[in-house]
N, C-alpha and C positions, 0 to 999 in steps of 0.2 A: 459687762461688755469688755473690760480689760482682760478677763480670763479667756473669753472667746478669741480675742486677738492673739493671746499667747499660745492658745491651743492651735490656732490656724498656722502661726509661725512655726510651731513645733512640727506640725504635719508637713509643712513645706520643706523644713530642714531634713526631715526623715526621707521625704521623696527625693530631694536632691542628693542625699547620701546614697540612697539606693540606686539612683540613676548613674552616679559616678562609679559605683561598684560594678554595675552591669556593663558600662562602657569599658572599664578597665579589664573586666573579665573577657568581654568579647574581643577586645584588642589583643589580649594575651593569647586567646584561643586561635585567632586568625593570624596572629603574628603581624598585624597590620602596622603598628607603630614602628617596630624595628625595621620592617621592609621599607617603609617610607623614609626613615632616617638614613638607611643604607644607600638610598638613591643619590645622595650627595657625594658619594665616592666614585671616582672614575675607573678604578682598577678592581676588577672582581674576578672570582674564580670559584671552583668547586672542590670538594673532597669526595673521594669515592672508595668503595671496597667491593667485595664480591656481591654485596647486596644489590648493586646496580646491574649485575649480570653481564651480558655481552655488550660491550661499549664500542660503538662506531666513533672512533676518536676524531675523524675528519668532520663528522656531523656535530659532535658535541663541541669541538673547538670553534665551530661557526656560530655558537649560541652566545655571542658577545661576552666571552670570557677571556681572561688573559693568563690564568694560571690554574694548575690542578695539583692537589695533594693526593697521593695514592697510598692506601694502606699496604704496608709491606709485611710486618711481623707483629706477633703478639706473644708476650711472655717469653719463655726460653725455648719453646718448641713448636711454634705455629707460624707458618707462612700463609698469608692470605691466598686463597685458591686462585684468585684472578690477578695477583700482583704482576707476575712476569709478562703476561699478555697485555695488561694495562700499561705497564712501564714501556714496553716496546711500542705499543700503539700511540701512546701520548708523546713519546720521544720523536715520533715521525711528524708531529705537528709543530706549529710555531709557539705552542704554549710553554710557559715556564713551568717546570714540573718538580715535585719534591716527593719524598717517601716518608711515611710516618710509622711509628711503632706504638702499639697499644700496651701501656705499662701494666704489668701484673703486680699485685701486692703480695703474691704468694710464690714469688720466684726471685732468685738472687739477681741483683742489678748487673753483676759481671756477666752472667750467662745471657741475660737479655740483650746487653750491648753487643756481645759476641754474635748472637743470633741476627741482629740487625745488620752488623757489619758484613758478615758472611753472605747474607741474602742480598743486600743492596749493592755492596761493593763500591766502586769508585763513583763519586758524585760530582766530578768535575763538569762544569757547565750547567749544573742543576741547583735547585734550591737547597738550603741548609737542611740537615736532618731535623725531624720533629719527634718529640715524645708526647704522646697523648696520655694524660693522667686524669682520671675521673672515677667516680663510683661505678660499679658494675655488679650485677648479680645480687648476692646477699650482703654486699659491702655497704649498701644503703642503710641497712638495719644493723650491720655489724662492722662499723668503720674501723680502719687500721689506726694504730697508735701514731700520733703526729710525729714524734721524734724519730721513730724507726722509718716511717714512710719518707720523710724529708731526707734522711741520711741516705737511703737507698736511691732515691731519685737523683740526688746530687752526685752520687757515685756513677750512675749511668750517664748523666750529663757530662761529667768529667772525662769518662772513657770515650764518649763520642767526640768530644772536643779534641782530645788527644789524637784520635784517629783522623778526623777530617780538618783539623786546624782552624775550626770556627766554633763559636758558641751555638749549640743546638737551640731550637725553639721549643717552648713548652706550650702545648695545647691543653686547656682545661676549661671547666665550666665556671661560671661566675661564683656560685656558692662554694665550690671546691676550693677555688682560689682564696676566698676570704676565710675559709676554715683552716687551710693548711699552708698556703704558699705565699701569702702576703708578707713581704719583707724577707722571704727566704730565697727567692730566685731573681733578685735584682741583678741586672746586667745581662740576663738572658732574654731574647726576644719572646714576646708573649702573644699567643693566639688565643683569644678569649671567646667563649661561646656565651651569647646572651640573646635569646630570641624574644625578649620583652622590650628592651630599650637600649639605647646606645651606651657603650662603655665610657663614652666621653662624659657621662654624668658624674663619674667619680674617678675615672682612670685616664683622663686626657694626658696624652704624651707617654703613657706607659704601654699601650698595646700596639701591636704591629699588624696583626690580622684579626678580623672580627667575623665569627660565624653568626650570621644574623637570622638564618632560618634553616630548618630541616624539612620544609614543606614545598620547596620549589619543584616545578615540573619542567624539564627541558627535553629537547629532541636528542636522540643519539644513544639510548641505552634501553635494554629490554629485560631487566631483572624483575624479580618478584616485587621488589620495592619500587613503587612508581615515583617516589620523591627523591630529591637529591639535595645535599647540603650546599648552601651558597655562602660565600665569604667576600669580604672586601679588604683591600690593603690600605693602610694608613699612609698613603704617599702616591707618587706618580709612577709611571712605567720606568722612568729613569732611576728612581730611588729603589724600585723593586730589584734592580740589578745589584744593589748592595747586599742582597740576601742570596745571591748566587755564588757558588763556590767556583772560583776561576782557577785555572791551572797555573 
């Protein structure tokens, strides 16, 4: 009889573990948990690139958003094909807007910074510059050396700070941050991507923006990509002004 009870309890334990795994898996796949937790933040926005295609900024700005980050450049020689029209269109709305650069591991930081500065130009009245650093292409299986990557990233951040007079923000994924950047970019505003759970779990007070989903669908764009990235700001609209470059 005792053995039967132990067997039954073991079965129940296995079932509970399996149910937990299924629930967590489903939550991760649907992005449900992160989206629910993000609802507690009152200031939210999007980030876009050419993937969103033709954007009607007046329509998108009416989708209960307060800010937009627009892809400007990548590496040392690429300008996003929609940057200029997106920048002009977004600037005509009441949104707070910013421009971001996708950092290349195969290009000197100096020429990447020059590319961004020449493309974006004056940022007065707009959000601080952003450097997006994450794995791409074959870098998932062939990651860069930590010391070299961090040195190059810091060089670019320093050059942008010299140009714009403010500390740039770093966008990165949760896993990339803990592999390369933890303790290396202290003092720089952090925009963290985590589509599974809130960064407050272990980064409370350290993050500024949180990209909580890449599966949102809003009105106002017609690109091949039907989804759009959604983000929240760790503060109020008044404190968002602290991340605007004023003349």
